[in-house]
C-alpha positions in Angstrom: 1.3 -12.2 13.9 -1.2 -10.6 11.9 -2.0 -7.3 11.0 -5.1 -5.3 9.3 -4.5 -2.8 6.5 -7.5 -1.1 6.5 -10.1 0.0 4.6 -11.5 2.3 8.0 -14.9 1.7 8.4 -14.6 -2.0 10.3 -12.1 0.5 12.9 -14.9 0.5 15.8 -14.0 1.6 19.1 -13.3 -1.7 20.3 -10.7 -3.2 17.2 -7.6 -0.4 19.5 -5.7 -4.2 18.4 -6.8 -4.0 14.7 -5.6 -0.3 14.5 -2.2 -1.3 16.3 -1.5 -3.9 14.4 -2.0 -1.9 11.2 1.8 -1.2 10.1 2.6 -4.0 9.0 2.4 -3.0 5.8 2.5 -0.8 4.7 5.7 -0.3 7.2 5.5 3.4 9.1 7.1 5.8 7.0 5.4 5.3 4.2 5.7 7.1 1.9 8.2 9.3 2.3 7.5 13.0 1.1 9.7 13.8 -1.4 10.6 10.2 -3.0 8.7 7.9 -5.6 7.1 4.7 -3.9 6.7 2.4 -6.5 4.3 -0.5 -6.1 4.1 -3.7 -9.0 1.6 -6.3 -8.9 0.1 -8.8 -11.8 -3.1 -10.1 -13.4 -4.0 -12.4 -10.2 -3.4 -10.1 -7.6 -4.0 -6.3 -8.1 -2.3 -4.0 -6.0 -5.7 -1.8 -5.4 -5.9 -2.4 -1.6 -2.8 -0.8 -0.9 -3.6 2.2 -3.2 -7.4 2.9 -1.5 -5.7 2.7 1.9 -2.6 4.9 1.2 -5.4 7.4 0.1 -7.6 6.7 3.1 -5.0 6.9 6.1 -3.7 10.0 4.5 -6.6 12.2 4.0 -7.6 11.0 7.8 -4.6 11.0 9.6 -2.5 14.4 8.3 -3.9 17.6 9.5 -4.6 19.6 6.2 -3.6 17.0 3.8 -3.8 16.9 0.1 -3.8 14.3 -2.2 -3.2 15.2 -6.2 -5.6 11.4 -7.5 -4.7 10.7 -11.4 -6.7 7.8 -12.1 -5.6 6.7 -16.1 -8.4 3.6 -16.1 -10.4 4.0 -12.7 -13.9 6.1 -12.8 -14.1 8.4 -9.9 -17.2 6.1 -8.9 -15.5 3.5 -8.2 -13.1 5.8 -6.1 -15.9 7.7 -3.8 -17.5 3.8 -3.8 -14.7 2.5 -2.0 -13.0 5.1 0.2 -17.2 5.6 1.5 -16.0 2.3 3.4 -13.6 3.9 5.4 -16.1 6.5 5.8 -14.4 9.1 3.7 -16.1 11.5 1.7 -14.8 12.3 -2.1 -17.2 14.7 -3.0 -16.5 16.5 0.0 -12.5 16.5 -0.1 -13.0 17.4 -3.3 -15.4 20.1 -2.3 -12.7 21.4 0.1 -9.8 21.6 -1.6 -7.7 18.3 -0.3 -8.7 16.0 -3.1 -7.7 16.7 -7.1 -8.8 14.1 -8.5 -7.6 14.1 -12.8 -9.3 11.4 -14.9 -5.3 11.0 -17.2 -7.9 9.8 -20.8 -10.5 12.6 -20.5 -7.3 15.2 -19.3 -4.8 14.1 -21.6 -8.1 13.9 -25.2 -9.0 17.7 -24.0 -5.8 18.9 -23.5 -2.8 16.9 -25.4 -1.8 19.8 -28.3 -2.5 18.8 -32.0 0.2 17.8 -33.2 1.9 16.0 -30.8 -0.9 13.8 -29.5 1.3 11.0 -27.1 2.4 14.7 -25.3 2.2 14.3 -21.3 2.9 17.7 -21.0 -0.7 18.7 -20.1 -0.9 16.1 -17.5 2.7 17.4 -15.7 1.1 21.7 -16.0 -1.8 19.8 -14.1 -0.4 18.5 -11.2 2.5 21.1 -11.5 -0.7 23.9 -10.9 -2.2 21.6 -7.7 0.4 21.3 -5.4 2.4 24.4 -6.6 0.6 26.2 -3.9 0.6 23.1 -1.3 2.6 23.1 2.6 5.2 20.9 2.6 4.9 17.5 3.6 1.1 17.0 3.3 1.0 16.2 -0.3 0.4 12.8 -2.0 0.4 12.3 -5.5 -0.6 8.8 -7.1 -1.0 8.0 -10.2 -2.6 5.0 -11.2 -1.4 3.4 -13.4 1.4 3.9 -15.6 1.2 0.9 -17.8 -2.0 2.0 -18.9 -0.5 4.7 -20.6 1.9 2.8 -22.6 -1.2 0.7 -23.7 -3.0 3.3 -25.1 -0.6 4.6 -27.2 2.0 6.7 -25.5 6.2 5.7 -26.2 7.6 4.2 -23.2 10.3 6.9 -23.8 7.8 9.6 -23.4 6.2 8.2 -20.3 10.0 7.1 -18.3 10.3 11.2 -19.4 6.9 12.3 -18.2 7.7 10.0 -14.7 11.0 11.5 -14.1 9.8 15.5 -14.7 7.1 13.8 -11.7 9.2 12.7 -9.1 12.0 15.9 -9.9 8.7 17.7 -9.4 7.7 16.1 -6.1 11.4 16.2 -5.0 11.1 19.9 -5.2 8.0 21.3 -3.0 8.0 17.7 -0.9 5.4 15.9 -2.0 5.0 12.2 -2.0 4.7 9.4 -4.9 3.4 6.5 -5.0 3.0 4.8 -8.7 1.8 2.1 -9.6 2.7 -0.5 -12.7 1.1 -3.6 -13.9 4.3 -6.3 -14.7 3.7 -9.1 -17.2 6.9 -10.5 -15.6 9.4 -9.5 -12.7 11.4 -11.6 -14.0 11.8 -10.4 -17.3 11.1 -6.6 -16.9 9.5 -4.2 -20.1 12.0 -0.9 -20.6 9.0 1.2 -18.3 9.8 -1.5 -15.6 13.6 -1.1 -15.5 13.4 2.9 -15.6 10.7 3.1 -12.2 13.2 0.6 -10.5 16.3 3.4 -11.3 13.4 6.1 -9.9 12.4 4.7 -6.9 13.4 4.7 -3.9 11.0 2.2 -2.4 9.3 -0.6 -4.4 6.1 -2.7 -2.7 6.1 -5.8 -4.6 2.5 -7.0 -4.8 2.6 -10.6 -6.2 0.6 -13.3 -6.2 1.8 -17.2 -4.7 3.4 -19.2 -6.6 1.2 -21.8 -5.6 -1.7 -20.2 -6.7 -4.8 -18.1 -4.5 -6.6 -20.1 -2.0 -8.9 -19.2 0.4 -7.0 -18.4 3.2 -4.0 -16.3 1.0 -4.4 -13.8 -1.2 -1.3 -12.8 -1.8 2.2 -11.7 -0.3 3.7 -8.8 -0.2 7.9 -7.3 -0.5 9.2 -4.0 0.0 12.9 -3.5 -1.7 15.0 -0.9 -1.6 15.3 1.6 -5.0 17.9 2.9 -6.5 17.6 6.4 -5.8 17.6 5.8 -2.1 21.3 5.5 -1.8 21.6 2.8 0.9 20.0 5.2 3.3 16.4 4.1 5.0 14.6 4.9 7.9 11.9 2.5 6.1 11.5 -1.2 7.6 12.5 -3.7 4.1 10.8 -7.1 3.6 12.8 -9.4 1.5 11.2 -11.6 -0.8 12.1 -14.6 0.8 10.3 -13.0 3.9 7.2 -11.4 2.2 4.1 -10.9 4.0 1.6 -12.4 3.1 -2.2 -11.1 3.0 -5.9 -12.1 2.5 -8.5 -9.8 1.3 -12.1 -9.2 2.7 -14.9 -7.4 1.7 -13.4 -4.3 3.5 -9.8 -5.0 4.7 -6.5 -6.8 3.7 -5.5 -9.3 6.8 -1.3 -9.5 6.7 0.4 -11.9 8.6 3.6 -13.8 8.5 4.0 -16.5 6.0 2.7 -19.8 8.0 0.5 -18.3 10.4 -2.6 -17.2 8.2 -4.9 -18.8 10.4 -3.4 -17.5 13.6 -6.3 -14.6 15.5 -4.7 -11.8 17.8 
């Protein structure tokens, strides 16, 4: 079985089969309102394509949808360029109030208190003011990426507290929360990674192949239940041993089950 996760300018009138099969990843129902979807990736398999697709689908498929996008390392220009492949004009979405784009580095540099430059409170306040008047089940908050906050000098404890407050805020307002975290080693999780796994309801794990990247397969994705899910799930999980493989193209990610990379629809 082959499925396409599209940066949707490649969807046309003749591609109904592609649209129908798009649900292989992410499974239907993700991200879930009021819960955290943690996305982890590695240097050899960045999860940019998942984040950009989640943003595109949310803004296109949900009526009165709003998104608060906290970007730590990527510029608005890059987000605009990739969204344009999906026939989405982010500048227009910003003007309409459907998208709040926050350059995290600039925001913290401008608003962080002088006595506590590592504080993330100004960032939390910005998110709180941005989603406070939104309609339930219509807001998506994306933080890309939380690891860079630590790499730029914010203590892990401060970031963990910020993440916990963000999860609580989104749960209170019924907003879906997506956080990307770059991992050095999934087998030896760092302090921040361990904390995020406890906070998340779902954990999407984007990994490189153990055998290395090939022309046919770029990597694989598994989906696990997080500690906060409490054993109840309405979303189909994907265990690591059954991970969905993907191949990146110029405008999409093609998903397929293991061993079927050369299959066609």
